[in-house]
C-alpha positions in Angstrom: 62.9 -55.0 123.3 61.2 -56.6 126.3 63.9 -55.2 128.6 63.3 -51.7 127.3 59.6 -52.1 128.0 60.2 -53.2 131.6 62.6 -50.3 132.2 60.1 -47.9 130.8 57.4 -49.3 133.1 59.6 -49.0 136.2 60.5 -45.4 135.1 56.8 -44.6 134.9 56.3 -46.0 138.5 59.2 -43.8 139.8 58.0 -40.8 138.0 54.4 -41.2 139.2 55.5 -41.8 142.8 57.6 -38.6 142.6 54.7 -36.7 141.3 52.4 -37.9 144.0 54.9 -37.0 146.7 55.5 -33.5 145.3 51.8 -33.0 145.0 51.3 -33.1 148.8 51.3 -30.1 151.0 54.8 -30.8 152.5 56.4 -28.5 155.1 58.3 -25.5 153.7 62.1 -25.7 153.4 64.0 -24.2 156.3 67.1 -23.6 154.2 68.2 -20.1 153.2 67.2 -18.9 149.7 69.3 -20.7 147.1 70.5 -23.5 149.2 67.6 -25.8 148.1 68.4 -25.3 144.4 71.0 -27.4 142.6 74.1 -25.8 141.3 74.0 -25.0 137.6 75.8 -27.5 135.4 79.3 -26.3 134.3 79.6 -24.9 130.8 81.1 -27.1 128.0 84.3 -25.0 128.1 84.9 -25.8 131.7 84.4 -29.5 131.2 87.8 -31.3 131.4 88.7 -33.5 128.5 87.7 -37.1 129.0 90.5 -39.4 130.0 90.9 -42.8 128.3 89.5 -45.6 130.3 92.1 -47.7 132.0 92.7 -51.2 130.7 90.7 -53.9 132.5 92.4 -55.5 135.3 92.2 -59.2 135.5 90.3 -60.4 138.5 91.8 -63.3 140.6 89.5 -64.8 143.2 91.0 -64.6 146.7 91.3 -67.5 149.0 88.7 -68.3 151.6 91.2 -67.4 154.4 91.2 -63.8 153.4 94.8 -63.5 152.2 96.1 -59.9 151.9 98.2 -60.7 148.7 97.8 -58.5 145.6 95.8 -61.2 143.9 93.1 -61.1 146.5 92.5 -57.3 146.5 88.9 -56.5 145.8 88.3 -54.7 142.5 85.0 -53.8 140.7 83.4 -56.7 139.0 81.3 -56.1 136.0 77.8 -57.6 136.6 76.4 -60.0 134.1 73.5 -58.5 132.1 70.3 -60.1 133.5 68.1 -62.1 131.2 65.1 -60.4 129.7 62.1 -60.2 131.9 58.4 -60.0 131.0 56.7 -56.7 130.6 54.5 -57.3 133.7 57.4 -57.5 136.2 59.8 -54.7 137.1 63.6 -55.4 137.0 65.0 -56.3 140.4 61.7 -57.5 141.8 60.9 -61.2 142.3 59.3 -63.1 139.5 55.5 -62.9 139.5 55.4 -59.4 141.1 53.4 -57.2 138.8 53.4 -53.4 138.4 50.3 -51.8 139.9 47.8 -50.1 137.7 47.6 -46.3 137.6 44.5 -46.4 139.8 46.3 -48.5 142.4 49.3 -46.2 142.4 47.2 -43.1 142.8 45.6 -44.7 145.9 49.0 -45.5 147.5 50.6 -43.4 150.1 54.3 -42.5 149.8 55.1 -45.2 152.4 53.3 -47.8 150.4 55.2 -46.8 147.3 58.5 -47.0 149.2 57.5 -50.6 150.2 56.6 -51.4 146.6 60.0 -50.2 145.4 62.0 -51.7 148.3 63.1 -48.3 149.5 61.7 -48.7 153.1 64.4 -49.6 155.6 63.6 -51.9 158.6 65.0 -49.1 160.9 66.0 -45.5 160.1 68.2 -45.3 163.2 72.0 -45.2 162.7 73.8 -48.2 164.2 75.4 -46.0 166.9 72.0 -44.8 168.1 70.4 -48.2 168.4 69.8 -49.5 171.9 70.7 -52.9 173.2 68.1 -55.4 174.3 70.4 -56.7 177.1 68.3 -54.9 179.7 64.9 -53.3 179.1 63.1 -51.0 181.5 63.1 -47.5 182.8 64.2 -47.9 186.5 67.8 -48.8 187.1 68.9 -50.5 190.4 70.6 -47.3 191.6 67.3 -45.4 191.0 65.3 -47.8 193.2 64.8 -50.6 190.6 65.4 -54.2 191.3 68.8 -55.9 190.4 69.1 -56.3 186.7 70.1 -59.9 186.7 67.3 -61.0 189.1 65.4 -63.0 186.4 68.3 -63.8 184.0 68.6 -67.4 185.2 65.0 -68.1 185.9 62.7 -70.1 183.7 61.0 -68.1 181.0 57.9 -70.2 181.3 57.6 -69.4 185.0 58.1 -65.7 184.6 55.7 -65.5 181.7 53.1 -67.3 183.8 53.4 -64.8 186.6 52.9 -61.9 184.1 50.3 -63.3 181.8 48.4 -64.9 184.7 47.9 -61.6 186.5 44.7 -59.8 185.6 46.1 -56.5 186.9 43.6 -55.7 189.7 45.3 -56.0 193.1 43.6 -55.7 196.5 46.5 -53.7 198.0 47.6 -50.2 197.2 51.1 -50.9 198.4 51.1 -54.2 196.5 50.3 -52.3 193.4 53.1 -49.9 194.0 55.6 -52.7 194.6 54.6 -54.6 191.5 54.8 -51.5 189.3 58.3 -50.9 190.6 59.3 -54.5 189.6 57.8 -54.2 186.2 59.5 -50.9 185.4 62.9 -52.1 186.5 65.7 -52.5 184.0 66.0 -56.3 183.8 67.7 -59.0 181.8 65.2 -61.3 180.1 64.8 -64.8 181.7 66.1 -67.9 180.0 64.4 -68.8 176.7 62.4 -65.6 176.5 62.9 -63.0 173.8 63.8 -59.6 175.5 61.2 -57.8 173.3 58.5 -60.3 174.3 59.6 -59.9 178.0 59.1 -56.2 177.7 55.7 -56.8 176.0 54.4 -59.1 178.8 55.4 -56.5 181.4 53.9 -53.6 179.5 50.7 -55.6 178.9 50.4 -56.2 182.7 51.0 -52.5 183.4 48.2 -51.6 181.1 45.9 -54.0 182.9 46.9 -52.4 186.2 46.0 -49.0 184.9 49.6 -47.9 184.6 49.5 -46.7 181.0 52.3 -44.1 181.3 54.7 -46.6 182.8 53.8 -49.2 180.1 54.4 -46.6 177.4 57.8 -45.8 178.9 58.7 -49.5 178.9 57.8 -50.1 175.2 59.6 -46.9 174.3 62.8 -48.4 175.7 62.9 -50.8 172.7 63.7 -49.5 169.2 60.8 -49.8 166.8 62.9 -52.0 164.5 63.2 -54.6 167.3 59.4 -54.9 167.9 57.9 -58.3 167.9 54.2 -59.0 167.3 53.5 -59.1 171.0 55.4 -55.9 171.7 53.6 -54.2 168.9 50.3 -55.3 170.5 51.4 -54.1 173.9 52.6 -50.8 172.5 49.2 -50.2 170.7 47.4 -50.8 174.1 49.8 -48.5 176.0 49.4 -45.6 173.5 45.7 -46.1 173.4 45.5 -46.0 177.2 47.4 -42.7 177.3 45.6 -41.2 174.2 49.1 -40.7 172.7 47.9 -41.6 169.2 50.9 -40.3 167.3 53.3 -42.0 169.7 52.8 -45.2 167.9 53.8 -43.7 164.6 57.5 -44.6 164.7 56.5 -48.3 165.0 53.8 -47.9 162.4 56.3 -46.2 160.0 59.0 -48.8 160.5 56.7 -51.9 160.2 54.6 -50.4 157.5 52.4 -53.0 155.9 53.4 -55.8 158.2 49.9 -55.8 159.7 46.7 -55.7 157.8 44.1 -55.4 160.5 41.7 -52.5 160.6 43.2 -50.8 163.6 46.6 -50.8 162.0 45.4 -49.5 158.7 43.6 -46.6 160.4 46.6 -45.7 162.4 48.8 -45.7 159.3 46.6 -43.2 157.7 46.5 -41.0 160.9 50.3 -41.1 161.1 50.5 -40.3 157.4 48.5 -37.1 158.1 50.8 -36.0 160.8 53.8 -36.6 158.6 52.6 -33.9 156.2 50.5 -36.0 153.8 47.1 -34.9 155.0 45.3 -35.0 151.7 46.1 -38.6 150.9 45.6 -39.6 154.5 42.1 -38.2 154.6 41.3 -39.8 151.2 42.3 -43.2 152.6 40.2 -42.7 155.7 37.2 -41.8 153.5 37.7 -45.0 151.6 37.9 -47.1 154.7 34.8 -45.4 156.1 32.9 -46.4 153.0 34.3 -49.9 153.3 33.1 -50.3 156.9 36.6 -51.1 158.2 35.8 -49.6 161.6 32.6 -48.6 163.3 31.2 -45.3 162.1 31.8 -43.4 165.3 35.4 -44.6 165.4 36.1 -43.6 161.8 34.6 -40.1 162.5 36.8 -39.7 165.5 39.9 -40.8 163.6 39.0 -38.4 160.8 38.6 -35.5 163.2 41.9 -36.3 164.8 43.8 -36.7 161.5 42.0 -33.6 160.1 43.8 -31.4 162.7 47.1 -32.0 161.0 48.5 -30.0 158.1 46.4 -28.0 155.6 43.8 -30.8 155.1 41.6 -29.6 158.0 38.0 -30.4 157.9 35.1 -30.1 160.2 33.8 -33.5 161.4 30.6 -33.8 163.4 30.5 -36.5 166.1 27.2 -38.0 166.9 26.9 -40.6 169.6 23.4 -41.9 168.8 23.3 -45.6 168.8 26.7 -46.0 170.5 26.3 -48.4 173.5 29.8 -49.0 174.8 33.2 -47.5 175.2 36.4 -49.0 173.7 40.0 -48.1 174.3 40.7 -46.4 170.9 37.2 -44.8 171.0 38.1 -43.2 174.3 41.6 -42.3 173.2 40.4 -40.5 170.0 37.6 -38.8 172.0 39.8 -37.1 174.7 42.6 -36.5 172.2 40.3 -34.3 170.1 39.2 -32.3 173.1 35.8 -34.0 173.4 34.1 -35.6 176.4 32.5 -39.0 176.1 28.8 -39.2 177.0 28.2 -39.6 180.7 25.8 -42.5 179.9 28.7 -44.5 178.4 31.1 -43.7 181.2 28.7 -44.5 184.1 29.2 -48.2 184.0 32.5 -48.3 182.1 35.4 -50.3 183.5 37.8 -48.7 186.0 40.6 -48.5 183.3 38.9 -45.4 181.9 38.8 -43.7 185.3 42.5 -44.5 185.8 43.3 -43.1 182.3 41.2 -39.9 183.0 43.0 -39.3 186.3 46.3 -38.9 184.5 45.2 -37.3 181.2 46.1 -33.6 181.0 43.5 -32.9 178.3 40.6 -34.0 180.5 38.6 -31.5 182.6 39.9 -31.2 186.1 36.6 -32.4 187.7 36.7 -35.5 185.5 40.2 -36.1 186.6 39.3 -35.8 190.2 36.5 -38.3 189.8 39.0 -40.7 188.3 41.5 -39.9 191.1 39.0 -41.2 193.7 39.6 -44.6 192.3 43.2 -44.3 191.1 44.6 -43.2 194.5 43.2 -46.3 196.3 44.6 -48.5 193.6 48.1 -47.1 194.0 48.3 -45.3 190.7 48.3 -41.8 192.2 50.5 -40.6 195.1 49.4 -38.2 197.8 51.4 -35.4 196.2 49.7 -36.0 192.8 46.3 -35.8 194.5 47.1 -32.6 196.3 48.4 -31.0 193.1 45.2 -32.0 191.3 43.0 -30.4 194.0 45.2 -27.3 194.0 44.4 -26.8 190.4 40.7 -27.1 191.1 41.0 -24.6 193.9 42.7 -22.1 191.6 40.2 -22.5 188.8 37.6 -19.8 189.5 35.0 -21.2 187.1 34.8 -24.5 188.9 32.0 -24.4 191.5 29.9 -26.9 193.4 31.0 -30.1 195.2 34.5 -30.2 193.8 35.2 -26.6 194.6 33.9 -27.2 198.2 36.2 -30.3 198.5 39.2 -28.2 197.3 38.4 -25.6 199.9 38.1 -28.3 202.6 41.5 -29.7 201.7 43.0 -26.2 202.0 41.5 -25.9 205.5 42.8 -29.4 206.4 46.3 -28.2 205.7 46.2 -24.6 206.7 43.5 -24.2 209.3 44.6 -22.4 212.4 43.0 -24.6 215.0 43.7 -28.3 215.1 40.0 -28.9 215.6 39.2 -27.1 212.3 41.7 -29.1 210.5 40.4 -32.4 211.9 36.9 -31.5 211.0 37.9 -30.7 207.4 39.8 -34.0 207.2 36.9 -36.1 208.5 34.5 -34.3 206.2 36.6 -35.3 203.2 36.7 -38.9 204.3 33.0 -39.2 205.1 32.1 -37.7 201.7 33.4 -40.8 200.0 30.5 -42.8 198.5 32.2 -46.2 199.2 35.2 -47.7 201.0 37.5 -47.3 198.0 36.7 -43.6 197.6 37.1 -43.1 201.3 40.6 -44.7 201.2 41.5 -42.5 198.2 40.6 -39.5 200.3 42.9 -40.8 203.1 45.7 -40.8 200.5 44.7 -37.2 199.7 44.9 -36.1 203.4 48.0 -38.1 204.4 50.2 -35.1 205.0 47.5 -33.1 206.7 47.0 -36.1 209.1 50.7 -36.0 209.8 50.4 -32.4 211.0 47.7 -33.2 213.5 48.9 -33.0 217.1 48.8 -36.2 219.3 46.0 -35.3 221.7 43.3 -37.1 223.6 40.7 -35.0 221.8 41.5 -36.8 218.5 41.8 -40.3 220.0 38.6 -41.5 218.3 40.0 -40.5 214.9 43.5 -41.9 215.6 43.0 -45.2 213.7 41.9 -43.3 210.6 44.7 -40.7 211.0 47.3 -43.5 211.2 45.8 -45.3 208.2 45.9 -42.1 206.3 49.6 -41.5 207.1 50.5 -45.1 206.3 48.7 -44.8 202.9 51.5 -42.4 201.9 54.3 -44.3 203.8 54.6 -41.8 206.6 55.4 -44.4 209.2 57.6 -42.2 211.4 54.8 -39.6 211.7 52.2 -42.4 212.5 54.4 -43.8 215.3 53.9 -40.6 217.2 50.5 -42.0 218.2 52.1 -45.2 219.7 52.1 -43.7 223.2 48.4 -42.8 222.9 47.3 -46.1 221.3 45.4 -48.4 223.6 46.8 -52.0 223.4 44.4 -54.1 221.3 42.9 -51.2 219.4 43.0 -50.7 215.7 45.5 -47.9 216.0 47.8 -50.2 218.0 47.4 -53.1 215.5 48.5 -50.9 212.6 51.5 -49.5 214.5 52.5 -52.9 215.7 52.9 -53.9 212.0 54.2 -50.6 210.6 56.9 -50.0 213.1 60.4 -50.6 211.5 61.6 -52.4 214.7 59.9 -54.1 217.6 61.8 -55.2 220.6 59.4 -57.7 222.1 57.0 -60.1 220.5 53.2 -59.3 220.6 51.6 -61.0 223.6 48.6 -63.2 223.4 46.6 -60.9 225.6 46.9 -58.1 223.1 45.7 -60.4 220.3 42.7 -61.5 222.4 41.8 -57.8 223.1 41.9 -57.0 219.4 39.9 -60.1 218.6 37.2 -59.2 221.1 36.6 -55.8 219.5 36.9 -57.0 215.9 33.6 -56.4 214.1 34.9 -57.3 210.6 33.4 -60.1 208.6 34.5 -63.5 209.9 37.2 -61.7 212.0 39.1 -60.8 208.9 41.1 -58.0 210.6 42.2 -60.5 213.3 43.2 -63.0 210.7 45.2 -60.4 208.8 46.8 -59.1 212.0 48.0 -62.6 212.9 49.3 -63.2 209.3 51.2 -59.9 209.3 52.8 -60.4 212.7 53.8 -64.0 211.8 55.2 -63.0 208.5 57.3 -60.2 210.1 58.4 -62.5 212.9 56.8 -60.4 215.6 55.0 -63.2 217.4 56.1 -66.4 219.2 55.4 -69.6 217.4 53.3 -71.0 220.2 51.2 -67.8 220.5 50.7 -67.8 216.7 49.6 -71.5 216.7 47.1 -70.9 219.6 45.6 -67.8 218.0 45.4 -69.5 214.5 43.5 -72.5 216.1 41.0 -70.0 217.6 40.5 -68.4 214.2 40.4 -71.8 212.5 43.2 -71.1 210.0 46.4 -72.9 209.1 49.2 -70.6 208.1 51.4 -73.6 207.2 49.0 -74.9 204.5 51.0 -75.4 201.3 50.0 -74.8 197.7 52.0 -74.7 194.5 52.0 -70.9 194.7 53.2 -70.9 198.4 56.0 -73.3 197.5 57.1 -71.1 194.6 57.2 -67.8 196.6 58.9 -69.5 199.6 61.6 -70.9 197.2 62.1 -67.5 195.6 62.6 -66.0 199.0 65.1 -68.8 199.9 67.1 -67.8 196.8 66.9 -64.1 197.9 65.3 -63.3 194.5 63.4 -60.0 195.1 62.1 -59.6 191.6 60.6 -63.1 191.4 59.0 -62.6 194.9 57.4 -59.4 193.7 55.9 -61.0 190.6 54.6 -64.0 192.6 53.3 -61.6 195.3 51.4 -59.8 192.6 49.7 -63.1 191.5 48.7 -63.7 195.1 47.2 -60.3 195.7 44.7 -60.3 192.8 41.1 -59.3 193.5 38.7 -56.3 193.7 38.6 -56.1 197.5 40.3 -57.4 200.6 37.6 -60.0 201.1 39.3 -61.8 198.2 42.6 -62.0 200.2 43.3 -65.0 202.4 45.3 -64.9 205.6 47.5 -67.7 204.2 48.4 -65.7 201.1 49.1 -62.6 203.2 51.4 -64.5 205.5 53.5 -65.9 202.7 53.6 -62.5 200.9 54.7 -60.6 204.0 57.2 -63.3 205.0 58.8 -63.5 201.5 59.1 -59.8 201.1 60.6 -59.4 204.5 63.2 -62.1 203.9 64.4 -60.6 200.6 65.0 -57.1 202.0 61.7 -55.5 201.1 60.6 -55.2 204.7 59.3 -51.6 204.3 56.8 -52.8 201.7 56.0 -55.9 203.8 55.1 -53.7 206.8 53.0 -51.3 204.7 51.0 -54.2 203.0 50.4 -55.8 206.4 49.2 -52.6 208.0 47.0 -51.8 205.0 45.4 -55.2 205.3 44.4 -54.6 208.9 43.2 -51.1 208.1 41.1 -52.0 205.1 40.2 -55.6 206.0 
């Protein structure tokens, strides 16, 4: 009797869950008419006569060695009838698990019902489609990535320290580009480090660097069924950064109720809406809003986003009164719904929102251009990406004012008939920058226009900026055309002395003295960086370097724990570890945070492991921006 009651209760659960699923506005069937209906049962006349059941076969247990004899052949075994269970527990469930009430079942989503009944798999991918965790990343070595086994034999604790200890803000544009390349490479996990956690640490650092799209690509290289807690956290941050809210849904669906925090619960409901269950999803969001799970503005934005799915659309009014700060998910839901956050909130917001806006296709072009003025200097945007953005602004007839004027100036910088007209447009774009970072971003923007400028005495005064602009995009061959016009000891000469792929003779002490005498940077920072770069590239005699270092009161041979680590990594020819350690040494919000000792060891280590191009560009950038 008790067993019948339990079976009846479980049947009620299954019937009710089926009813709830059928009640939703699911997508229409794509099958031709008739294909979605079961075949009619055959008539009684067509039913073949029942055969007598075969006699039971005695079952003999096989040996542990797996013998192939007839006595060990597997045959069906009749299961023993389980003992009677209490009416409050469903058969097949652990003891003590009760059947939810009707009210609780009505509030459950189909995913939650699947979890209740044990129907939710850990992964819905077939075994043949699942990817290995042997190497994780998006850039193979033949595509420009670093060797896959670079970190396989390194200490996991050391690698984790280089990743977790990096705040993501680097002083060098080229240092940022190099570190991004290392983090995106397809790499084996270091010793003692879970491959998923290794991917998580890299993705988290990429997000801190403003590289949300690369971080998203890294987490997408791991199947959702293999996510660890740290990788789930990194994935949430990456998808929030890119405003790709539904991108996290595969992980949310696979993990289900593994997390109970407010952020996860809201995202589960949002994903449920985009899976065709909009009515139930909106009902759950309403209940969470009443329970104060998330701030009111965030819940309204989530409802507006989820309400755009399926037939459960509703109008949601967003009011920003009383909102005093911007948060990642708040910004993601705002731009994902086609809204613009209030200017008062964005005025003093961290740079990460400017970086996100520069790459977000749903953001207005002028807002993207404002973000690009920071993102290009940081290394997030290339010169080609900047030109494409300004080209769209130029083609948009309804954009007027300063941004339209700048787009027109850029067109003149590239297509003006007279070199003087092009130079005037380039200089005007540079000088319109409100600070040094924006000015350098405009140099990235005009790099290819600078490369088209003729080498003439008329432009000698602008040659240093023209060279810096070209080197910002890696156009060292174009920049070297100015070598014959560069006066020894000038800023133009200093950049070219570092950027040149080869140099036949060491730099003479007289050239260094000439540069030093005209150096007006704080505490002779440019002279210090010039010495550090030349010494790191091996382009100066040891005695000359020692004499000039004494004059500048610096000691390039000073050792710290970090210098010993990066030197040892270079001795082992480990490019990946050198890149990670170089990233640690280049942290800061400006070149005034970089020391000549750090620059020397970074340039030297990169040059020794075969990354001489990056070493030259970092050294030249240091002198240009120091």
